[in-house]
C-alpha positions in Angstrom: -17.4 -108.1 3.8 -20.6 -108.1 5.8 -22.3 -104.6 7.3 -20.5 -105.2 10.4 -17.4 -104.5 8.5 -18.3 -102.1 6.3 -19.7 -99.2 9.0 -16.5 -100.4 10.7 -14.1 -98.8 8.0 -16.5 -95.8 7.7 -16.2 -94.9 10.9 -12.6 -95.2 10.9 -12.0 -93.0 7.4 -14.3 -90.4 9.3 -12.4 -90.8 12.7 -9.1 -89.9 10.3 -10.5 -86.9 8.8 -11.6 -85.5 11.9 -7.8 -86.1 13.5 -6.3 -84.6 10.3 -8.3 -81.4 10.9 -7.7 -81.0 14.1 -4.0 -81.6 13.2 -4.3 -78.8 10.7 -5.9 -76.2 12.7 -3.6 -76.7 15.8 -0.4 -76.0 13.0 -2.4 -73.1 11.8 -2.9 -71.7 15.8 0.5 -72.3 16.3 1.9 -70.6 13.1 -0.4 -68.0 14.1 0.5 -67.4 17.3 4.4 -67.3 16.3 3.4 -64.3 13.9 1.5 -62.4 16.6 4.3 -62.9 18.6 7.1 -62.1 16.5 4.8 -59.0 15.1 4.9 -57.7 18.8 8.4 -58.4 19.4 9.0 -56.4 16.3 6.5 -53.4 17.0 8.5 -53.6 20.9 11.7 -53.1 18.6 10.4 -50.0 16.8 8.7 -48.5 20.4 10.2 -44.4 19.8 11.1 -44.4 22.9 13.3 -47.4 23.3 14.4 -47.1 19.9 14.2 -44.3 17.6 16.2 -41.0 16.2 14.8 -37.6 16.1 16.0 -35.0 14.4 15.4 -31.0 13.7 15.6 -29.5 10.4 15.3 -25.8 10.2 14.9 -23.6 7.3 15.1 -19.7 7.1 13.1 -18.0 4.2 13.9 -14.7 3.6 11.7 -12.4 1.1 11.1 -8.9 0.4 7.9 -7.4 2.1 5.1 -6.7 -0.4 2.2 -5.3 2.1 2.1 -2.3 4.4 -0.7 -2.2 7.2 -0.9 1.5 9.1 -3.1 2.9 11.7 -3.7 6.5 10.0 -5.5 9.0 12.5 -6.9 12.2 14.0 -7.2 13.7 17.6 -8.8 16.9 18.7 -9.9 18.4 21.9 -12.1 21.4 22.2 -14.2 22.6 24.5 -17.5 21.0 23.3 -18.2 17.9 22.3 -19.6 18.9 19.3 -16.9 20.9 18.1 -13.7 17.8 18.9 -15.9 15.5 16.9 -16.5 17.8 14.2 -12.6 18.6 13.7 -12.4 15.0 13.6 -14.7 14.2 11.2 -13.8 17.2 8.8 -10.5 15.7 8.3 -10.8 12.4 8.3 -12.9 12.2 4.5 -9.6 14.0 3.2 -7.5 11.5 4.3 -9.7 8.8 2.6 -9.5 10.9 -0.5 -5.5 11.1 -0.6 -5.0 7.4 0.3 -7.8 6.2 -2.9 -5.9 8.9 -4.6 -3.0 7.5 -4.5 -3.8 4.1 -5.6 -5.6 2.5 -2.1 -8.8 1.0 -2.6 -12.0 1.4 -0.4 -11.7 -1.7 0.7 -8.1 -1.5 2.7 -9.6 1.0 4.6 -11.1 0.2 7.5 -12.1 2.3 10.9 -10.2 0.6 13.5 -10.9 3.2 16.2 -13.4 6.3 17.5 -13.5 7.3 20.9 -15.2 10.9 22.0 -14.8 11.6 25.8 -14.9 14.6 28.3 -11.6 15.4 30.0 -10.8 17.4 32.8 -7.9 20.1 32.4 -6.4 22.3 34.8 -5.0 25.8 33.5 -4.1 28.7 35.4 -5.2 27.0 38.5 -8.5 26.7 37.4 -10.3 23.2 35.9 -12.3 23.4 32.7 -14.3 20.6 31.0 -13.0 19.7 27.3 -14.0 17.2 25.3 -11.2 14.6 23.2 -12.3 13.0 19.7 -10.0 9.9 17.9 -10.6 8.2 15.0 -8.4 6.3 13.5 -8.0 4.2 10.5 -6.3 0.8 9.4 -4.7 1.3 5.8 -3.9 -1.6 3.7 -0.8 -0.2 1.2 -0.5 -2.8 -1.6 2.6 -1.0 -3.2 5.0 -1.3 -0.4 7.4 1.6 -2.4 4.4 4.4 -2.2 3.9 3.9 1.4 5.8 7.2 2.8 4.8 9.5 0.3 1.2 8.4 1.1 1.8 8.6 4.2 3.4 12.5 4.1 -0.2 13.1 2.1 -2.2 12.1 4.9 -0.4 14.1 7.4 -0.6 17.6 5.0 -4.7 17.1 5.3 -4.9 16.5 8.9 -3.5 12.9 10.0 -2.3 14.2 13.6 -1.7 10.5 14.2 0.3 7.5 12.5 1.6 4.3 14.2 1.5 0.9 14.4 3.2 0.6 10.6 3.9 -2.7 10.1 5.4 -5.0 6.7 4.0 -8.2 5.7 3.7 -10.5 3.1 0.4 -11.5 1.0 1.5 -15.2 0.3 3.0 -15.9 3.8 1.1 -19.9 3.5 2.8 -20.3 0.6 6.3 -18.8 2.0 5.7 -21.4 4.7 4.9 -24.6 2.7 8.1 -24.1 1.1 10.2 -23.3 4.5 8.2 -26.9 5.8 9.2 -28.8 2.8 13.1 -27.9 3.2 13.1 -28.6 6.7 11.7 -31.5 6.4 14.3 -32.7 4.5 16.9 -31.8 6.2 15.7 -32.8 9.5 15.7 -36.5 7.8 19.1 -36.3 6.3 20.1 -35.3 9.7 18.2 -38.7 11.4 20.0 -40.8 8.1 23.4 -39.5 9.1 22.6 -39.6 13.0 20.9 -43.6 12.5 24.6 -44.4 10.7 26.7 -42.9 13.3 24.8 -45.2 15.6 25.8 -48.3 13.6 21.7 -48.7 12.2 19.1 -47.8 9.5 16.9 -45.2 9.1 13.4 -47.0 9.5 9.8 -45.7 9.2 8.5 -41.8 10.0 6.7 -42.4 14.1 5.8 -38.9 14.2 6.7 -35.0 13.5 5.9 -31.4 14.4 6.3 -28.3 12.9 7.2 -24.9 14.6 7.5 -20.9 13.9 9.5 -19.3 16.5 8.8 -15.9 16.5 6.6 -16.1 13.6 8.4 -13.6 10.8 10.7 -10.7 11.6 13.4 -8.9 9.9 17.1 -9.0 10.0 19.2 -6.0 11.6 21.9 -6.4 9.2 24.2 -7.9 11.6 22.4 -11.7 10.9 20.1 -10.7 14.2 16.4 -11.5 14.1 14.7 -8.3 15.8 10.8 -8.6 15.6 7.7 -9.9 14.1 7.9 -7.8 11.3 9.7 -4.4 10.5 7.2 -1.4 12.5 7.5 2.1 12.2 6.1 5.4 14.0 6.0 8.6 13.6 6.0 11.2 16.3 4.3 14.5 16.1 5.2 17.4 17.5 3.3 20.0 20.0 1.3 21.9 17.1 0.5 18.5 16.0 2.4 18.0 12.6 4.6 15.3 11.9 8.3 16.3 11.6 8.0 14.6 8.1 6.6 17.9 6.8 9.7 19.4 7.0 11.6 16.7 4.9 10.9 13.8 2.7 9.6 10.5 5.5 11.6 7.7 4.9 11.0 4.3 5.7 12.4 1.4 5.0 10.9 -2.2 4.7 14.2 -4.4 5.1 13.9 -8.1 4.6 11.2 -10.5 6.3 12.6 -13.4 7.6 10.4 -16.2 8.8 11.3 -19.7 10.6 9.9 -23.0 10.0 11.3 -25.9 12.3 10.3 -29.6 11.9 11.2 -32.5 14.0 10.9 -36.0 13.1 11.3 -38.8 14.9 12.5 -42.1 12.9 12.5 -46.3 13.8 16.2 -47.2 14.2 16.7 -50.5 12.8 
């Protein structure tokens, strides 16, 4: 074989290799294009707005309150600012002492409000300038059963304003977590039933959300949720003392109820 024939053979060999490489590249591209189209079709099929199933699960968590928060204060009017202020300041320490003696820690007693202001009062057709002073404490009582007795003791030493009594729970996040897990299971079970009823299968999760309608409240005994939490107010009579001084104060903590709602959307396959 002469040099020309050898060169021609090498050229033909290189050309075959190039053609084979181009063919392989074209085949890979075709397969990739087909895979992309299949993936796009699959994603389009799983579009939640076209082919999804949504279900809602609700869990009602009931528990007994283990914490009481109440506002206890003193209000007094006098002809002078000093007189009104001294009256209030002489009774607030007494209230704090009976509360701590009853088991309330100082860290759970906080001054919530203080005000001293002049007020015009009309008596027998004449106008007088009076001063009004008020100071209130926000008290956290960790022994729920002792709340009524502590309020009574505070009233006895000079408290003439008691209100915003609210029963709560310390582990509210733990309760929500338990309720959330149960509500999620209910939502998935309902979605599976819906998918089967529609002749399909439940696919992967597309989206989910949670909600706490009404936060937490309490039952009135007839299965109805009343408010965010049990509350009570103690009304004072004209003499500035509570009616509870004539008989034992009775307040009922009842039962706290927390509603947890989970909404989930799944693929329908």
